[in-house]
NUMARTI-493679 format. One record per residue (C-alpha): x, y, z. Coordinates in nm, 3 decimals. Example, Ala and Ser with C-alpha at 12.3 -4.5 7.8 and 13.67 -1.06 7.14 Angstrom:
! NUMARTI-493679
1.230,-0.450,0.780;
1.367,-0.106,0.714;
This chain:
! NUMARTI-493679
1.048,-0.316,0.493;
1.261,-0.501,0.750;
1.114,-0.673,1.027;
1.241,-0.567,1.386;
1.231,-0.673,1.736;
1.091,-0.494,2.030;
1.422,-0.303,2.051;
1.409,-0.195,1.686;
1.691,-0.432,1.572;
1.664,-0.632,1.248;
1.562,-0.990,1.259;
1.542,-1.275,1.009;
1.208,-1.468,1.033;
1.247,-1.833,1.099;
0.999,-2.047,0.911;
0.966,-2.398,0.930;
0.900,-2.614,0.612;
0.515,-2.626,0.676;
0.499,-2.239,0.699;
0.731,-2.208,0.393;
0.492,-2.466,0.196;
0.178,-2.250,0.304;
0.346,-1.930,0.205;
0.455,-2.077,-0.147;
0.114,-2.218,-0.208;
-0.067,-1.881,-0.112;
0.182,-1.711,-0.361;
0.119,-1.958,-0.641;
-0.253,-1.916,-0.579;
-0.217,-1.536,-0.617;
-0.011,-1.585,-0.934;
-0.272,-1.826,-1.077;
-0.546,-1.581,-1.003;
-0.361,-1.285,-1.169;
-0.279,-1.507,-1.476;
-0.640,-1.612,-1.492;
-0.749,-1.252,-1.485;
-0.517,-1.157,-1.764;
-0.626,-1.428,-1.978;
-0.994,-1.321,-1.929;
-0.897,-0.957,-2.010;
-0.728,-1.093,-2.338;
-1.046,-1.272,-2.433;
-1.257,-0.980,-2.350;
-1.064,-0.751,-2.594;
-1.055,-1.017,-2.855;
-1.427,-1.061,-2.844;
-1.498,-0.700,-2.838;
-1.250,-0.649,-3.137;
-1.425,-0.938,-3.326;
-1.785,-0.808,-3.261;
-1.677,-0.445,-3.361;
-1.535,-0.587,-3.696;
-1.845,-0.798,-3.753;
-2.081,-0.483,-3.717;
-1.845,-0.299,-3.956;
-1.664,-0.065,-3.723;
-1.287,-0.121,-3.830;
-1.015,-0.019,-3.590;
-0.670,0.102,-3.690;
-0.443,-0.120,-3.465;
-0.132,0.034,-3.569;
-0.225,0.360,-3.400;
-0.254,0.178,-3.067;
0.112,0.215,-2.928;
0.097,0.580,-2.986;
-0.249,0.615,-2.816;
-0.123,0.393,-2.525;
0.173,0.603,-2.489;
-0.046,0.928,-2.456;
-0.275,0.754,-2.243;
-0.020,0.607,-1.992;
0.130,0.963,-1.967;
-0.209,1.109,-1.907;
-0.268,0.861,-1.635;
0.068,0.923,-1.484;
-0.010,1.311,-1.468;
-0.349,1.241,-1.307;
-0.189,1.010,-1.040;
0.075,1.278,-0.984;
-0.180,1.540,-0.927;
-0.365,1.327,-0.718;
-0.050,1.276,-0.495;
0.020,1.620,-0.481;
-0.346,1.695,-0.371;
-0.332,1.438,-0.089;
-0.013,1.548,0.036;
-0.160,1.835,0.257;
-0.389,1.583,0.398;
-0.112,1.335,0.471;
0.092,1.612,0.622;
-0.215,1.683,0.863;
-0.240,1.313,0.948;
0.134,1.297,1.004;
0.141,1.599,1.258;
-0.186,1.470,1.429;
-0.005,1.125,1.506;
0.296,1.302,1.633;
0.100,1.501,1.855;
-0.092,1.222,1.996;
0.249,1.026,2.040;
0.411,1.338,2.208;
0.104,1.349,2.437;
0.077,0.983,2.531;
0.467,0.962,2.593;
0.469,1.299,2.763;
0.756,1.421,2.544;
0.755,1.739,2.369;
1.035,1.723,2.121;
1.141,1.997,1.892;
1.075,1.857,1.539;
1.305,2.009,1.227;
1.069,1.960,0.933;
1.326,2.015,0.663;
1.593,1.762,0.803;
1.346,1.505,0.947;
1.514,1.504,1.275;
1.360,1.499,1.615;
1.583,1.670,1.870;
1.447,1.624,2.241;
1.763,1.779,2.401;
1.752,2.155,2.338;
2.051,2.202,2.537;
2.315,2.139,2.238;
2.611,2.342,2.417;
């Protein structure tokens, strides 16, 4: 997503060295936190696996890749269905926002849904 000025022209943000250092420090902290979460998750999985084995519950880890693939496909399907179900609600919000903008600016443009174009000039001859 590009940054733009008040006229819609793209701009390049100018950061001084102090701002750049703060940005880099913030990113490093986020990366460190994500890595710590991965380590904790790995330790939890190892702990559960060892405790299950100690209690006589053996797991066929060779079946994991096939299971993971099927589970991933299931999650993708659920996400796609959720996106499709929310599309109608998103469209309602878009239309409501367009109406509010048009009411606030006093414009009543003709909007072409298929092309995504707004034509404020109905006289095209």
